[in-house]
C-alpha positions in Angstrom: -61.7 50.6 -1.1 -58.0 50.5 -1.7 -56.1 47.3 -2.4 -52.6 47.2 -1.0 -49.9 45.3 -2.9 -48.9 42.5 -0.6 -45.7 40.5 -0.9 -46.2 36.8 -1.0 -45.8 35.2 2.4 -44.1 31.9 1.2 -40.9 30.5 2.7 -37.5 31.6 1.4 -36.4 28.7 -0.9 -33.0 30.0 -1.8 -31.4 29.1 1.5 -32.9 25.6 1.8 -31.9 24.8 -1.8 -28.3 25.6 -1.1 -28.4 23.4 2.0 -29.9 20.6 0.0 -27.2 20.8 -2.7 -24.4 20.9 -0.1 -25.8 17.7 1.5 -26.0 16.0 -1.9 -22.5 17.1 -2.8 -21.0 15.9 0.5 -22.9 12.6 0.2 -21.6 12.1 -3.3 -18.0 12.7 -2.3 -18.4 10.3 0.7 -19.8 7.6 -1.5 -17.1 8.1 -4.1 -14.4 7.9 -1.4 -15.9 4.7 0.0 -16.1 3.2 -3.5 -12.5 4.0 -4.2 -11.4 2.5 -0.9 -13.3 -0.7 -1.6 -11.8 -0.9 -5.1 -8.3 -0.6 -3.8 -8.9 -3.1 -1.1 -10.4 -5.6 -3.5 -7.6 -5.1 -6.0 -4.9 -5.8 -3.3 -6.8 -9.0 -2.2 -6.9 -10.2 -5.8 -3.2 -9.7 -6.2 -2.5 -11.8 -3.2 -4.6 -14.7 -4.4 -2.8 -17.5 -6.2 -3.2 -17.5 -9.9 -5.0 -20.3 -11.7 -2.8 -22.8 -13.5 -4.1 -21.7 -16.9 -3.2 -18.1 -16.2 0.2 -19.1 -15.0 0.8 -21.2 -18.2 -0.4 -18.4 -20.4 2.0 -16.0 -18.6 4.9 -18.4 -18.9 4.2 -18.9 -22.6 4.1 -15.1 -23.2 7.3 -14.5 -21.3 9.1 -17.2 -23.3 7.8 -15.7 -26.5 8.9 -12.3 -25.5 12.2 -13.5 -24.0 14.4 -10.7 -25.1 16.9 -9.5 -22.6 15.5 -6.0 -21.8 17.6 -4.2 -19.4 17.1 -0.7 -18.3 20.2 1.5 -18.3 20.8 4.8 -16.7 23.4 7.2 -17.9 25.0 9.3 -15.2 27.3 12.2 -15.6 30.1 12.5 -13.0 30.4 15.9 -11.4 34.2 15.7 -10.9 35.4 14.2 -14.2 32.5 15.2 -16.5 32.4 11.7 -18.0 29.1 9.8 -18.3 28.9 6.2 -17.1 26.2 3.7 -17.9 24.9 1.5 -15.0 22.5 -1.4 -15.2 19.5 -1.5 -12.8 18.4 -4.9 -11.7 15.4 -6.3 -13.7 12.6 -8.5 -12.6 13.0 -12.2 -12.9 11.7 -13.6 -16.3 10.9 -17.2 -17.0 13.1 -18.6 -19.8 11.8 -22.2 -19.8 9.0 -24.4 -18.5 10.5 -27.8 -19.3 13.0 -30.2 -17.8 15.8 -30.0 -16.8 14.9 -27.6 -14.1 17.5 -24.9 -13.8 17.9 -21.2 -13.4 15.1 -19.3 -15.2 12.6 -22.2 -15.2 9.0 -21.7 -14.2 7.4 -25.1 -13.5 5.1 -26.6 -10.9 7.9 -29.1 -10.0 10.2 -26.2 -9.0 7.8 -25.8 -6.0 8.8 -29.4 -5.0 12.5 -28.5 -5.2 11.8 -25.3 -3.2 9.8 -27.1 -0.6 12.5 -29.7 -0.3 15.2 -27.0 0.2 13.1 -25.1 2.8 11.9 -28.1 4.8 15.0 -30.4 4.7 17.7 -27.8 4.7 15.8 -24.8 6.2 17.0 -22.7 3.3 15.9 -19.1 3.1 14.2 -18.6 -0.3 12.7 -15.2 0.3 9.2 -14.2 1.1 7.4 -14.9 -2.2 4.7 -17.5 -2.9 1.4 -18.4 -1.3 2.7 -18.9 2.3 5.4 -16.2 2.0 8.1 -18.9 2.4 9.8 -18.6 -1.0 8.0 -21.5 -2.6 6.6 -19.9 -5.8 7.5 -22.2 -8.7 10.1 -19.9 -10.2 13.7 -21.1 -10.2 15.3 -17.8 -9.4 18.5 -16.5 -7.8 17.7 -17.6 -4.2 16.6 -21.1 -5.3 19.8 -21.4 -7.4 22.1 -20.3 -4.5 20.3 -22.7 -2.1 20.5 -25.6 -4.5 24.2 -25.0 -5.1 24.9 -24.7 -1.4 22.9 -27.7 -0.1 22.7 -30.0 -3.1 25.9 -29.1 -4.9 24.1 -28.8 -8.3 21.9 -26.4 -10.2 20.1 -28.6 -12.7 17.5 -31.2 -11.8 15.9 -34.0 -13.8 12.4 -35.5 -13.4 13.9 -38.4 -11.4 15.6 -36.0 -9.0 12.3 -34.2 -8.4 10.4 -37.5 -7.9 13.0 -38.4 -5.2 12.4 -35.1 -3.5 8.7 -35.5 -3.7 9.0 -38.9 -2.0 11.3 -37.5 0.8 8.8 -34.7 1.5 5.9 -37.1 1.7 7.8 -39.3 4.2 8.6 -36.3 6.4 4.9 -35.3 6.5 3.9 -38.7 7.9 
């Protein structure tokens, strides 16, 4: 009796293994993409939330401590004359004080009262910063300074001035 060499009759595993690895790879990429999208979405929401008072105070203190006038400059070379000129780019607003009197460069919670007063009483345009996107952000910047100068004819405010504005705002709300 002769025994023939028979080939094993099992399924081919090479093709199904490739399919399985392709499915695992595509699933991993999809989950990674969803995770990245969720991370970006959450990060943008956190940036829009108002900061806690302690965080704001800490940031104000650090900006006062690091209050050096850092300005970025750009040197450009003119094509016609060959001379180089230095121009200054606008820099972000930096808080220089958090005490009274309230004036340009002050970051204080009572600046919000001044800004609310200017926007509600005089309908002044203070920009689109702040919680309600109405310019009320607690930073006495350029737009607040211009509006105060235009409507109140002054740019420095004491505690008594702010208390009067606070009272005026409360009476309007009633």
